C-alpha angles and dihedrals in degrees: 000000000000091000090057091052090047091050092049090047091050092051091047090050092054093046091051092045092050092048092050092047091052091048091052092048091051090048090054090051098251097137100135117110117227113243131175109230117237115248112259116256118207106204092173101063123086099210097104136262125325093235093227095109135060090230118039111253091218092059093040117115089220092058089056091075090068089064131068117256111275125208125208099197086283102116089131088072091065088084087072093059114140093007116137116248094240094055099074125111121224091257092052091049088052089057089058091044091053092052092044093055092044092057116089114257095246090051097050096093089049090051091054090049089049090055091050093049089051090049093244114143119215112243114258089234089064104037099088092046093049093045092051093050095045091048090050090051092050091048090052090051091051093051097039 
């Protein structure tokens, strides 16, 4: 039973000591919290990724929102805005496929981001194919 009282007293001591320490720091004027600044990310340069992230910020779909919407001579796809990806016919999926294969390899990830920014979902019939090709392109860039 004495060990329980000792443990409670030890915890109370540290709580009081921490409270007093914080009060003294505030009295001295040290009220800023320490924060490690995030590393800067230059989305504008073309010299590759910074290497600080598991997924390259330049290829990230989130980073795309910092850029204006880009078109790849595919304005005709805007008619599919806000349509669910499982609602495309085979002919409509072929329209996307035709544009996808007409875009240069290094521009394919940007084309996909462009579709997302325009709220156009890729047809389900095309998703696996596009994902496989884009992953292959990224793998080639890593090993090149």
